[in-house]
C-alpha positions in Angstrom: 0.0 0.0 0.1 2.8 2.3 0.7 4.1 2.1 -2.6 1.1 2.8 -4.3 1.0 5.7 -2.6 4.6 6.4 -3.0 3.8 5.7 -7.0 0.6 8.3 -7.4 2.9 11.0 -5.1 5.2 11.2 -7.9 2.9 11.0 -10.3 1.6 14.3 -9.1 4.1 15.9 -8.7 5.6 15.3 -12.1 1.8 16.4 -13.4 2.7 19.5 -11.5 6.0 19.6 -13.4 5.4 20.2 -16.7 2.6 22.5 -18.4 1.8 22.9 -21.9 4.0 21.8 -25.2 4.6 24.6 -27.0 6.3 25.1 -29.9 10.0 26.8 -29.9 11.3 29.0 -32.3 13.4 26.2 -34.0 9.9 25.0 -34.9 9.8 22.0 -32.4 7.3 20.8 -29.5 8.8 21.5 -26.2 7.4 20.9 -22.9 7.0 24.4 -20.8 7.6 23.7 -16.7 4.9 25.1 -15.3 3.8 27.0 -18.0 -0.1 27.7 -18.9 0.7 29.8 -22.6 2.3 29.8 -25.2 3.3 32.6 -27.3 4.1 33.1 -31.1 4.1 35.5 -33.7 0.6 37.3 -35.4 0.0 35.9 -39.0 -1.0 38.7 -41.5 -4.5 38.0 -42.8 -4.7 36.7 -46.0 -1.3 35.8 -46.4 1.6 33.3 -45.3 3.7 36.6 -43.9 4.4 36.5 -39.9 5.2 39.2 -37.5 9.1 39.0 -36.1 7.7 37.6 -33.1 9.5 34.3 -31.5 7.5 31.3 -30.8 7.5 29.9 -27.3 6.7 29.0 -23.9 5.1 32.1 -21.8 3.4 35.0 -22.2 4.1 38.1 -24.6 5.5 41.1 -23.7 3.1 44.3 -23.4 4.6 45.7 -25.7 4.3 42.9 -28.7 0.8 42.4 -27.3 0.0 46.7 -27.7 1.5 46.6 -31.2 -0.4 43.4 -32.2 2.8 40.9 -32.9 2.4 38.9 -30.3 -0.6 36.3 -29.4 -1.2 34.0 -26.5 -3.2 30.3 -26.6 -3.3 27.7 -23.7 -3.4 24.6 -26.0 -0.7 22.0 -26.5 1.4 23.0 -29.8 -1.1 26.2 -30.2 1.5 28.2 -31.5 2.1 26.8 -34.6 2.9 27.6 -38.0 -0.2 27.4 -40.1 1.0 28.4 -43.6 1.5 24.3 -44.8 -2.6 24.1 -44.3 -3.8 27.5 -45.6 -5.4 27.3 -49.1 -3.9 29.3 -51.8 -6.7 31.1 -54.1 -6.9 34.3 -55.8 -9.4 37.3 -55.7 -9.8 40.5 -57.9 -9.2 44.0 -56.4 -10.6 47.1 -58.1 -9.9 50.4 -58.2 -11.8 53.6 -58.3 -12.0 56.0 -61.4 -14.1 58.9 -60.8 -17.5 57.3 -59.8 -17.1 54.0 -61.4 -15.3 51.0 -60.4 -12.9 49.3 -62.5 -11.1 45.8 -61.8 -7.6 45.6 -61.7 -6.2 43.5 -64.4 -4.0 41.2 -62.1 -5.8 39.0 -59.2 -3.9 38.9 -56.1 -2.9 35.7 -54.1 -4.5 35.2 -50.5 -4.0 32.3 -48.1 -6.4 31.3 -46.0 -8.3 28.5 -43.8 -11.5 28.9 -46.3 -11.7 30.9 -49.6 -13.2 34.0 -49.3 -13.6 37.1 -51.8 -15.6 40.1 -51.5 -16.6 42.9 -53.1 -18.8 46.4 -53.6 -22.8 45.0 -53.8 -24.3 45.7 -57.4 -26.0 49.2 -57.3 -24.1 50.7 -54.3 -22.8 54.1 -54.3 -19.0 53.6 -55.0 -18.0 56.6 -53.1 -19.6 56.0 -50.3 -18.3 52.7 -49.4 -15.0 52.3 -47.2 -12.2 51.2 -49.2 -12.1 47.8 -47.1 -15.1 47.0 -49.4 -15.2 49.2 -52.3 -11.3 47.8 -52.9 -12.5 44.0 -53.2 -9.7 41.4 -52.4 -9.4 38.9 -49.7 -11.8 38.0 -46.9 -15.2 38.3 -46.0 -17.1 41.6 -45.7 -16.7 43.2 -42.8 -19.5 42.9 -40.3 -22.1 45.0 -40.4 -21.3 46.3 -44.4 -24.3 46.1 -46.0 -23.1 47.4 -49.4 -20.4 44.2 -49.5 -21.0 40.2 -51.1 -18.6 37.9 -50.4 -18.1 34.3 -52.2 -16.3 31.2 -51.7 -14.7 30.5 -55.0 -11.2 31.6 -56.5 -11.9 34.9 -58.8 -15.6 35.2 -58.3 -15.6 38.6 -57.1 -14.6 39.2 -61.0 -17.7 40.7 -61.3 -20.5 42.6 -58.6 -23.3 41.5 -61.2 -22.1 38.4 -61.2 -21.2 37.9 -57.6 -24.7 39.1 -56.5 -26.2 37.0 -58.9 -24.6 33.8 -57.6 -25.6 34.9 -53.8 -29.2 35.7 -54.9 -29.3 32.2 -56.5 -27.8 30.7 -53.4 -30.5 32.3 -51.1 -33.4 31.5 -53.1 -32.2 27.6 -53.3 -31.9 27.5 -49.8 -35.1 29.2 -49.2 -36.7 26.8 -51.3 -35.0 23.4 -49.9 
């Protein structure tokens, strides 16, 4: 019985010494002694680029948090580099020419967990829209942007008419099912 109690005590003490597993600056999973937080760089939206903060055990310093260059997480290996799992796709961007919206000749490459392009909704006033909506590109529409439509296939935002028509078609099909 004494041996059993001793074994349980050793297991409990050992469990208290090891915290999370975090990815270190070399990209390896390491056990962090008594840490409950991992830290790492912030990925720039829709790219494979990260800030220069190092990955590791512990918390971000306040300056890096304020500058939004370091992120914290609390699960094993949650600070890993996710660029290998991102989908590569393309979206069109637009430029404003007076009151007209003109599609740029070249599409931009985007990298995300899921494909999402956005554009200004047909019939919307070009000069009233903010640049995040008006200029289109990668990503979903901002919350509350009623003048924005998003779509989920590569190069799907090439024409506001096509995008709006496709979204309308999906809404009607969903309502009928």
